[in-house]
Each structure stands twice: as structure tokens, then as C-alpha cells.
C-alpha positions in Angstrom: -8.7 18.1 -1.7 -11.2 17.1 -4.4 -13.8 19.4 -2.7 -11.3 22.3 -2.8 -10.4 21.6 -6.4 -14.0 21.3 -7.5 -14.7 24.7 -5.9 -11.8 26.1 -7.9 -13.2 24.6 -11.1 -16.6 26.2 -10.3 -15.0 29.6 -9.9 -13.1 29.3 -13.2 -16.3 28.4 -15.0 -18.3 31.1 -13.3 -15.8 33.7 -14.5 -16.5 32.5 -18.0 -20.2 33.0 -17.7 -21.4 29.5 -16.5 -23.9 29.1 -13.7 -24.4 26.0 -11.5 -27.2 23.5 -12.2 -28.9 21.8 -9.4 -29.0 18.4 -11.2 -26.9 16.7 -13.8 -30.1 16.2 -15.9 -30.5 20.0 -16.1 -26.9 20.8 -17.0 -25.2 21.6 -20.3 -21.8 20.6 -18.9 -21.2 17.8 -16.4 -17.7 17.4 -15.0 -16.6 14.5 -12.8 -13.6 15.3 -10.5 -11.7 12.2 -9.6 -9.0 10.5 -7.5 -6.5 7.9 -8.5 -5.1 6.8 -5.2 -6.8 3.4 -5.2 -8.0 1.1 -7.9 -11.6 1.0 -6.4 -11.9 4.7 -7.0 -11.3 4.2 -10.7 -14.0 1.5 -10.8 -16.5 3.8 -9.2 -15.6 6.6 -11.7 -16.1 4.4 -14.7 -19.5 3.2 -13.4 -20.6 6.8 -12.8 -19.4 7.8 -16.3 -21.5 5.1 -17.9 -24.5 6.5 -16.0 -23.8 10.0 -17.2 -23.4 8.7 -20.8 -27.2 8.3 -20.9 -27.5 12.1 -20.7 -25.8 12.3 -24.1 -28.0 9.7 -25.6 -31.1 11.9 -25.0 -29.2 15.3 -25.3 -26.2 14.9 -27.6 -25.2 18.5 -27.0 -24.4 17.8 -23.3 -20.6 17.9 -22.7 -19.1 15.4 -20.3 -15.7 15.9 -18.8 -13.3 13.9 -16.6 -11.1 16.0 -14.3 -8.4 15.4 -11.7 -5.9 12.7 -10.8 -7.6 9.8 -12.7 -7.6 11.9 -15.9 -3.9 12.6 -15.4 -3.0 9.0 -14.4 -4.7 6.8 -17.0 -6.2 8.9 -19.7 -5.5 6.5 -22.5 -7.3 3.6 -20.8 -10.1 6.0 -19.8 -10.7 7.1 -23.4 -10.8 3.5 -24.5 -13.5 2.8 -22.0 -15.4 6.1 -22.2 -15.0 7.3 -25.7 -18.0 9.6 -25.3 -16.0 12.0 -23.1 -15.7 15.6 -24.5 -13.1 16.9 -22.1 -10.2 15.3 -20.1 -8.3 17.7 -17.8 -5.6 17.1 -15.3 -5.2 19.0 -11.9 -3.1 21.7 -13.5 -5.4 22.4 -16.4 -8.5 23.8 -14.8 -7.8 27.4 -15.8 -8.1 26.3 -19.4 -11.5 24.5 -19.0 -13.6 27.2 -20.7 -11.4 27.1 -23.7 -11.4 23.3 -23.7 -15.2 23.1 -23.5 -15.4 25.6 -26.3 -13.4 23.6 -28.8 -14.7 20.1 -27.8 -16.4 18.6 -30.8 -16.1 15.3 -32.6 -12.7 14.7 -30.8 -12.2 15.1 -27.1 -10.3 18.1 -25.8 -7.5 16.7 -23.7 -5.0 18.7 -21.5 -3.1 16.8 -18.8 0.1 18.8 -18.7 1.7 19.2 -15.3 2.7 22.8 -14.5 5.1 23.5 -11.7 4.0 27.1 -11.6 0.3 26.5 -11.3 -1.2 27.1 -7.9 -4.5 28.9 -8.7 -3.5 31.4 -6.1 -5.3 34.2 -7.9 -8.6 32.4 -8.1 -11.0 32.6 -5.1 -12.8 29.2 -5.0 -16.6 29.0 -4.9 -17.1 27.9 -1.4 -20.4 26.3 -0.4 -22.2 27.2 2.8 -21.2 25.9 6.3 -19.0 26.8 9.1 -15.9 25.0 7.7 -13.9 25.7 4.5 -11.0 24.0 2.8 -8.1 26.1 1.7 -5.3 24.7 -0.4 -2.0 25.8 1.0 0.2 23.8 -1.3 0.0 21.5 -4.3 1.9 18.4 -5.3 4.3 16.2 -3.4 8.1 15.5 -3.4 8.1 12.4 -1.2 7.7 9.7 -3.8 6.7 7.0 -1.4 6.9 3.7 -3.3 3.1 3.0 -3.2 1.9 6.4 -4.1 0.9 7.9 -7.4 0.4 11.5 -6.2 3.7 13.0 -7.4 3.0 11.7 -10.9 -0.6 13.0 -11.1 -0.4 16.2 -9.1 3.2 17.2 -9.7 6.0 18.5 -7.5 5.5 20.6 -4.3 4.8 24.2 -4.7 3.4 26.5 -1.9 0.9 29.3 -2.3 2.1 32.7 -1.2 1.1 33.6 2.4 -0.5 36.9 1.2 -2.9 35.0 -1.1 -3.8 32.6 1.7 -4.3 35.5 4.1 -6.6 37.2 1.6 -8.6 34.0 0.9 -9.1 33.2 4.6 -10.0 36.8 5.3 -12.7 36.6 2.7 -14.0 33.4 4.2 -14.1 35.0 7.7 -16.2 37.8 6.2 -18.7 35.2 4.9 -19.1 33.7 8.3 -16.7 30.7 8.1 -15.5 29.8 11.6 -13.0 27.0 10.8 -10.5 26.6 8.0 -8.7 23.4 7.0 -5.4 24.0 5.3 -4.8 21.3 2.6 -1.7 19.8 1.0 -0.5 16.3 0.2 2.3 16.9 2.7 1.0 20.2 4.0 3.5 20.6 6.8 6.3 20.7 4.1 4.9 24.2 3.2 7.5 26.8 2.6 7.3 30.1 0.8 10.5 32.2 1.2 11.1 32.4 4.9 7.6 31.3 5.9 7.4 27.7 7.0 4.2 25.9 8.0 4.3 26.8 11.7 4.7 30.5 10.8 1.8 30.2 8.4 -0.4 28.7 11.1 0.3 31.7 13.3 -0.3 34.1 10.5 -3.7 32.5 9.7 -4.5 32.6 13.4 -4.2 36.4 13.4 -7.3 36.8 11.2 -10.3 37.9 13.1 -13.5 35.8 12.8 -11.6 32.5 12.3 -12.0 30.5 15.5 -10.5 27.2 14.5 -7.6 26.0 12.3 -6.9 22.5 11.2 -4.7 20.9 8.5 -4.5 17.8 6.3 -2.5 15.8 5.6 0.9 16.1 7.3 3.9 13.8 6.9 5.6 12.6 10.1 9.0 13.4 8.6 8.1 17.1 8.4 6.6 17.5 12.0 9.1 20.0 13.4 9.5 21.2 17.0 8.2 24.6 15.8 5.0 22.9 14.4 4.4 21.1 17.7 5.0 24.4 19.5 2.5 26.2 17.3 -0.2 23.6 17.9 0.5 23.6 21.6 0.5 27.4 22.1 -1.8 28.9 19.5 -5.4 28.4 20.8 -7.0 28.5 17.3 -4.9 25.6 16.1 -6.9 22.6 17.2 -5.4 19.7 19.2 -5.8 17.0 16.5 -2.9 15.7 14.5 -3.0 13.2 11.7 0.2 11.1 11.6 0.1 8.5 8.8 2.2 5.5 9.9 1.2 3.2 7.0 2.9 0.2 8.6 4.3 -0.9 11.9 7.1 -2.9 10.4 10.5 -1.3 9.8 11.1 -3.7 6.9 7.9 -2.6 5.1 8.4 1.1 6.0 11.8 0.9 4.3 10.3 -0.8 1.2 7.6 1.9 1.1 10.4 4.5 1.2 8.6 6.4 4.0 11.7 8.0 5.4 11.3 7.0 9.1 11.4 3.9 11.2 9.0 2.8 14.0 11.2 4.0 16.8 11.4 7.5 15.3 7.7 7.6 14.8 7.0 6.5 18.4 9.4 9.2 19.6 7.5 11.8 17.6 4.2 10.5 19.2 5.7 10.8 22.7 6.9 14.4 22.0 3.5 15.4 20.6 1.5 14.0 23.5 3.9 15.6 26.0 3.6 19.0 24.5 -0.1 19.2 23.3 -2.7 18.9 26.0 -5.5 16.6 25.1 -4.3 15.9 21.6 -6.2 13.4 19.5 -4.2 11.4 17.0 -5.3 9.7 13.8 -3.4 7.8 11.1 -3.4 6.0 7.8 -2.6 2.3 7.4 -2.1 0.2 4.3 -2.3 -3.6 4.6 -0.9 -6.0 2.1 1.9 -4.0 0.6 4.3 -6.1 -1.5 6.3 -8.5 0.7 4.1 -8.0 3.8 4.2 -11.2 5.9 2.1 -12.1 8.9 4.9 -10.9 11.2 4.9 -7.5 9.5 1.1 -7.2 9.9 1.3 -8.2 13.5 3.8 -5.4 14.0 1.2 -3.0 12.6 -1.4 -4.3 15.0 1.2 -3.8 17.8 1.8 -0.2 17.0 -1.9 0.4 16.8 -2.2 -0.8 20.3 0.9 1.1 21.5 -0.2 4.4 20.1 -3.9 4.1 20.7 -5.2 6.2 17.8 -8.5 8.0 18.1 -9.4 7.1 14.6 -7.7 5.7 11.5 -8.1 5.4 7.7 -7.3 1.8 6.7 -7.0 0.4 3.2 -5.9 -2.6 1.2 -2.8 -2.0 -0.9 -3.5 -1.7 -4.7 -0.8 -1.7 -7.3 -0.7 1.7 -9.1 0.9 2.1 -12.4 3.8 4.6 -12.6 4.7 4.2 -8.9 8.1 2.9 -7.8 6.5 -0.3 -6.4 4.6 -1.1 -9.6 7.2 -3.5 -11.0 7.1 -5.5 -7.7 3.5 -6.6 -8.4 1.2 -8.0 -5.7 2.5 -10.6 -3.3 -0.5 -10.7 -0.9 -3.8 -12.2 -2.1 -7.0 -10.2 -2.0 -8.4 -12.7 0.5 -5.5 -12.2 2.9 -5.6 -8.5 2.5 -9.3 -8.6 3.3 -8.6 -10.7 6.4 -5.9 -8.3 7.6 -8.0 -5.2 7.0 -11.0 -6.7 8.9 -8.8 -7.5 11.9 -7.3 -4.0 11.8 -10.7 -2.3 11.6 -12.0 -4.4 14.5 -9.0 -3.4 16.6 -9.4 0.3 15.7 -13.1 0.1 16.6 -12.2 -1.1 20.0 -9.6 1.6 20.5 -11.9 4.4 19.3 -14.6 3.2 21.6 -12.2 3.1 24.6 -10.8 6.6 23.9 -14.3 8.1 23.4 -15.6 6.5 26.6 -12.7 8.1 28.4 -14.2 11.4 27.6 -17.5 10.7 29.5 -18.1 13.3 32.2 -15.8 15.9 30.6 -16.8 19.2 29.0 -15.7 20.4 25.6 -16.4 23.5 23.4 -18.2 22.4 20.2 -18.5 24.3 17.0 -22.0 23.6 15.8 -22.3 22.5 12.2 -26.1 22.0 12.0 -28.8 19.4 12.6 -27.7 15.9 13.4 -28.5 13.1 10.9 -30.7 11.4 13.5 -33.1 14.4 13.5 -35.4 14.9 16.5 -34.1 18.4 17.2 -30.6 17.1 17.8 -27.6 19.1 16.7 -24.1 18.0 15.8 -20.7 19.6 15.8 -17.0 18.9 16.4 -14.9 19.0 19.5 -11.4 20.5 19.3 -10.2 16.9 18.8 -12.5 16.6 15.8 -14.8 14.2 17.4 -18.5 14.4 16.5 -20.7 15.6 19.4 -24.4 15.2 19.3 -26.7 17.0 21.6 -30.2 18.5 22.0 -30.4 21.9 20.3 -32.5 23.7 22.9 -30.8 25.8 25.5 -31.4 25.0 29.2 -34.2 27.6 29.3 -35.8 26.0 26.3 -36.2 29.5 24.6 -33.2 30.0 22.4 -32.1 27.4 19.9 -28.5 26.6 19.1 -27.6 27.5 15.5 -24.9 26.5 13.1 -21.8 28.6 13.7 -22.4 28.8 17.4 -19.7 27.5 19.8 -21.3 25.8 22.9 -20.0 23.9 25.8 -21.2 20.4 26.1 -20.8 17.6 28.7 -20.2 14.0 27.4 -22.9 11.7 28.7 -22.1 8.5 26.7 -20.1 7.5 23.7 -19.8 5.1 20.8 -16.7 4.5 18.7 -17.9 7.2 16.3 -19.6 9.9 18.3 -20.1 11.5 21.7 -23.6 11.8 23.1 -23.7 15.1 25.0 -25.8 17.6 26.8 -25.4 21.4 26.9 -23.2 22.3 29.9 
């Protein structure tokens, strides 16, 4: 989502006559786009800001700005720690950035107003190269999970008109983009008039040139039968579904105000796997939420084993100001959080390796993204299940070479927990 927002910011500034600089050292304006989901993210941002402050020491005319959720969430503390900032803008203020930069002087220009009407629907983001592009389908969130700061820093849900999304995706297809990822904090809650998310997926699938459609990040409570049907029957919608569980304990799920219990979640998993052939499932887990006891954590480990996720994003809970759980404080020590997180990661590594090894000998179509990091003429791309496939880039005849944007069939020869080693089929 930060990538998509940064591309929108770039488009706004380009409209105002700015051009991109290759390096911060060459720029007249340096803007840092931020996240406020976890405390560690804020620590990293402050460290980076202190590094960028050196630019102003040698070139006082350089303007430094802080954008995004961290600016929205904690602007007072930020300005105390980074008084050298010229601009502070929240997620709904990007349209006003040229004006803010113009008036920044001895005092910082600050605009962190939330705007329930702002979607940036009329602004075509400055997409970078590559076969995949991120398209924001909706902004904000109405869930108000007890641990989450998003509704307070990104505002309430509002969906972008389907016509604007169709135009944007059509332009991307014209530029050679093969895969689009529709974004939203709870993207499957999308609704504009009579168009719900499953209908939107089918509309996007009608656009020529787009070969694959994905989306992030859905909420289990909004996974409807029509959405499952759309994934199962529309070939362009890929068989990969992210289903954040957050905890395997009903008691903790209730405290988190997630809106579902473990039995409901497992029923959803069963329905998804019954309907969508070869689907890969991923999830989010938070360890150490207020009140989490050993038995609650073991319940999370149990559900990890029961579901058998292909991958997972796993985090230690950090208390966030303004959230509903803020007043509860932190009942689990950092040491214990670290122990639980390490155990969870080790279990998921085992599960990922097992599920990837189960693919050995099978063939998959892979959308080629470009050269693999390991070099040596190897190429990399994604299977429909969003697993990384690595393979030699020469064709069987050794004459043609696979290029980014091609879709090739590969056979899985071996696997690690993070990638599939393949050969062209």
C-alpha cells in the first residue's frame, strides 16, 4: 500500500512540474512515506530521518517531508524528535503537497486532516516498470480491531468507482503490465453502488492484456460465497488467498474484536479449499496480545498445524496509541513475545517446506518477473499460488531466452521453504 501511495505522490508532484531524482543527494525535495502499524517501523523512520537531516546541513534549501500513517498517527512526537522537517502530510493530504512545499519555510507545513471523500480516483499513479502493478481499490477501514491503528490514521472505508479502476487497469495493460494486485485494508469489503468485490474482480478480468489478478488484504469476515465462486471460476483470479487469523484462541480473538471465532474461521478454510482447486493460503499472526497466556499461544500453534498455511506474516504485538487496546497496556514481556514468535516462525518454516516439497514433480505456469537474485542466467517468477519459481532462462533449444512478462510452464525439481527450483517443461 505504501508503494501505491508513493506512486500517487509522484504523480501529484509530476503534475506540478517536479521530476524524479535518482538519489536523495541530488534532490531538492525528499519525502519519506511511512507506516505506523508497529513500533519498530517508527524507530526505523526516525533513524532514516536523522540520516536525511545531514542533507540539510550541507544544503539548507533541501526540503524534507514525512508522509503517511506515521505522520497522521504521531505528528507531535515526530516534530519534537525531527524539528528539521519542512512538510508533514497524512494519507489524505497528498493532493496538497505542491502547495505545502511552496509555503514551507521557517515553520513546517502540516496537513494531517482525514477526508472521507478523498480516494485519488482521478490521479493515475506513476507506476514503475515490471510485470506487476498495485492498484488501490479502496481506502480506510471500518473494522476497528482492538490492536489496530489503521482506522485512525487512514480513515473510514471508501471504495473507488469501478469506472476509474477499469480505466486505470486498462492503462496498465497498455503499458505491458500482466498482473494487477487490488489493494485495500479490507479489500473484500469493497462496495460501490451495486458493485461488490466479487463483481469487481469479474469486471477487471474482462480487460484484455491482464493475465493475472490478485488482491490484498482481505478480512475473513467479508469472504462471501460469491467471492469464493469468483476465485474458483474466473481463470485470471489466482488461487492464492490471504486469510489473517491473528490468533488461534477464541478468548484472544474476542479481545481483539476480530468478529469471528476459530470454528467459523476453520469452516471458511474448509469451504475455500473445497471450492478452489490448488489454492494456497497465507495468514497474519500476532503473538503476545494483552492477556495472551501459554494456552492461548498453544491454540495458535494448533491452528497453524490444522490449517497448514503456505506462508505467514508473524509479528510481536506492540501497543499503539489511539487503539482500543491501548489502555490495556502490555501484559506479555518482550522476552516471552520473542520466544513465542521464534517458535511460531520455526513451525511455519516446517509447514512451508512440507507444502513446497509436495509440489515436486508437478507443472505450473509461471509469470516471469526477471533475473533471479542468484544470477547465473537463472530467472524467477511466480506460480498461480504466488510461490517463487527459479529456473534456467534458456529454452530447451538453447536459442531463445525467456524474458520478463513471458508465461512459461515449469516443472518443480526441488524445493526449499521459500522457493521452488524448476526446469522449463
